[in-house]
N, C-alpha and C positions, 0 to 999 in steps of 0.2 A: 553575434549578438546574444547576450545572455541576461540583459537587464530588464527584460519584459516579464520576468518571472523569478522566483526566489532561488532556483536550483542552478548551481554551476554545472557547466559541461555542454550546454547546447552550442557554445562557440566552437566546440571540437568537431561538430558534425561535418562541416565542409571538408576538413582535412581528412576525416575518415573516408568520405566518399571519393576524394581524389586518390588517396592511397589504395583504395579498392579498384582503381582503374577507370574512373569516370571518363577521362579524356580519351583513352584508347577505345572505349566502347562507343563513344559518340562519333569519333572519326571513322570507326568501322561501319557506322550507319550512314556515312557520307557527309557528316557535318564538318564544317571548318570551325574550329573552336578557338575563341579568344578568351583565355582565362585571365580575368582581372585580379585574381587572388583576393584574399580577404581584405575588405576595406578596413582602414585603420581608425576604429572608433575611439582608441585611446588618445588620439590627438585632441579630443574634446576637452578643453581646459576647464579647471575648477576655479571660477572667478569668485573670490571672497567667500569660499566655502559653500557656494551654491549647490554643488553636486551632492555633498554629504547631507546638507539640510533637506534637499529635494528627495533624497532616497527615503526619507521618513514620511513623505506626503501620502497619507492613506488613501486619497482619492485617485491619484495617478502616480504610483511609485516610480521613481527614477525617470520622471517625464523629461527631464533635460537631456539625459544621456540617450534615452529611447528616441525622443523627438528629433534631436540633432543628428543622431545616427540615421534615422528614417529619412531625414532631408538629404543626407549624403547618398543614400540608396536611391531615392526618388530622382535625384539629378542624373545619376549614372544610368538608371533604367530609362528615363525619358530620352536622354541623349542617344543611347543605343537603339531604342525603339524607333526614334525619329530617323535613324539611319537604315531602317528596314531590317534590323537584326532581331533575333529571337532571344530576349533576355531570360535567362534561367538563373533564378536567385536561390542560393543554398543557405538555409538557416542552420543554426540560429533558431531562437524562439519565434513564435508567429508574429511578434511585434515588427519583424522585418517587413511584413506585408503592408504596414502603414506606408512605408517607402515605396515598395514595389508597385502597390496598387495606385498610389498617388502619381507615380512616374508614368505608369501605363495609361492612366486616364488622361493625363496631360498630353501625352504624345498621340494617343488613339482614343478620343472621347467616346467613340461608338462601342467600345469594348464591352462584351458580356463576360460575366465572372462565374466560374464553377468553383464552389468552395467545398472542398472535400475534408471533412473534419467531424470529430465527435462533438465539437462545441460550435456555437454560432458566432462567437467573437464579435457580438453585436453590442457589447457594453460600452459605456462612456464613463468618465470619472464620476458623474453624478449618480449612476445607478450600479456601479460595480461593487460587489461585496468585498472583493479582495484588494482592489486597486492595482492589480497586476495588468500591465498594458498588453500582454500577449492575448488578452481576451477582449481587446478594443479595436483592432484594425478596421473591421467593417463598420462598427458604430461611429468611429471618428470620421469616416468618409461617406457615410450614407446620408442622402438628402432627407430632410425632416428630422432625423435623429441628430445629425451633426450641426443643427442650427444654433447650438450654443456658441458663445463667443470663444473660439479656440485661441484667440490672442491672449486669453487669461490663463492658459495652461502653459507653464514654463516649458520651453523646448518645442512647442507646437505652433508658435506664432506664425511660422511660414505657411501653415494651412489656413490661416485666417485670410480669406480671399475677398478683398474689397473690390477688386476689378474683375472678378469671375475668371481669373487666369488658371485657377485650380478646379477643374471639373469635379463634381461630386458623383457618387454612385447612385443611380436611380433604383428604387426598390424593385422595379421590374427587370433590372439588368443583372441580377444575381440569382443563382440557384444553388441551394445547399444539398449535399448528398452525404449520407451516413451519420446524420445527427443522432445523438442518444444521451446527451447531458447538457440540457439547455436551461439557463436561469429563468426565473419567473418573468422578470422584466423583458428579457429577450423574447420569451414566448408571446407576451402581449404585443411587442413590436412586430413580430413576424405575422401575427394574425391581423393586426390593425393596418399594416402596410401591404398586406397581400403578397408577402415574399414567398417565392416558391421554395419549399423546404421538404426534402425527402428524408425521412428518418430510417433507422434500421428496421422499424416495423414495416415501412413501405417496401423496403428491399425484401423482407421476409414474405410479404404478401404478393408482390408483383414480380420479383426477381430483378437482378441488377441490370439485365438488358433492357427491360421495360422502363426502369427508373432512369437510366441514362438517356433513353430515347425521349422520355418526358422532360427531363432537365434541359437537354439540348433544344428540343422543340420549343420550350418556353422561351429560351434566350433568343431563338432565331425566328420566331413567328412573325415579327414585324421588320426584321432586318436580317435576311437569310445569308448575307455575306459578311456580317460583322466579325471582327477578330474576337477570339476567346482567350481569356486569361484563366489558368487553372492554378489554384492555390491548394496544395496537398499537404495536410498535416499528417505525419506518420501515425498519430494517435487515432486516425480514422480506422486503422487496421486493428484487429483484435490483438491485445497485448500478449496472448499466447504465441503470436507470430512475430510481433514487434515490441519486445519488452523494454527496449532502451528509449523510453520517452517519459516525460514528466507528469502528464495528466492522463494516464492510462485509464480506460473504462472498459470493462468486460463487455462482450457481445458485439464486437466490431466486425469489420469486413473480413471475409475469408481471404485466403491466398489468391484464389481465382477472381473473386469479386474485386479485390484491390487492383489486380492487373487489368481487369475488364474496364474499370473506370478510366484508366490511363489509355488503354487501347481505343476505347470509343471516342475519347476526346481527340486523339491523334487522327483517327479515321474520319472525323468530321471534315478534315482538311482546313479547318479554321483556327486551330490552336496556334497562338502567336507569341505566347509568353507563359511562364510557369514559375511557381515556388515549390520547394520541398523543404519542410521545416520540422522542428521539434525532435530531431534525432539527437539523443543525449547518451553517449556511450558510457558515461559514468553512473548511469542508473540501472545497470544490469551487469551480470558477470561477463567475463570476456567472451564466452560463447554467445550470450544474448546480445551483446553489443555487436558482434560480428554478424549474427543473423539479421539484426535490424538494419545494419549498414548494407548488407547484401540485398535485402529486400528493397531498401530505399533506392539502391543503384538500379535494380530491376524495374522499379516503378518509373524512374527517370528515363531509362532506355525505351520502355513501352510508350511513354509520352512522346519521345522523340522519334518514334516510327518503327521500333522493333516489333515484329509480328511473328506468329507461329509459322505461317507459310508465306 
């Protein structure tokens, strides 16, 4: 998936991770891996030129492609989660999380969400400055924010839930970690809705261990056995370590902080699904692309149970 933002290359991320040995590293950890390969988003047909016209929609660019692709992801994720599997979604840009989060919430409505990202992704078409949908997955699924009529957004009609079949994300069911580039409207929403948000300043002040303890405690305080979904944007990590990404912001997670986030989530014993997104090998030289891919691979294996001892 590359249509949630303007730069080509994020659709190469999953192939890079596979070529780097993702399957063998997961099986070495004891996982039985079912690789469904990349979903075929190109099968989405252009009826009467709707796709080309929709690409110019400044409020929600490429919403038909993004929305219908997200619906495909949601269906697969919901099916696998309902079977008791661990859905691991490889991006692609972060708009894939519209689908993964919708699918997880439908199969496991109690899920709490750890959002590891430099950005809050809490925009909607009405407040987004860019119209890029990789900045909207949380906003489109958040109670109170997503109250707009989603049926009027081309491609997202499936999220317009008249029978309450598609659960929304409650503000108290998400915790952000590593924020450092948040839009004004997003800041207002975070404050007004009381969303747990831990910025890089909090990590500087308290340390990553205390921040992850606080984030997990927030999600588990009323439901200590709820499943956790972790959505990890590679741009949460400092671009000096992960340069191959599209919305890099200096001052991100260090190598060990990036790993600790994944390790702490895994050691909670409640991690049940995850995304890794925004790896774009075309936005760095070959060495930078390789280093970012290798770091992404290490983050995934830490999520899936690899530990130092």
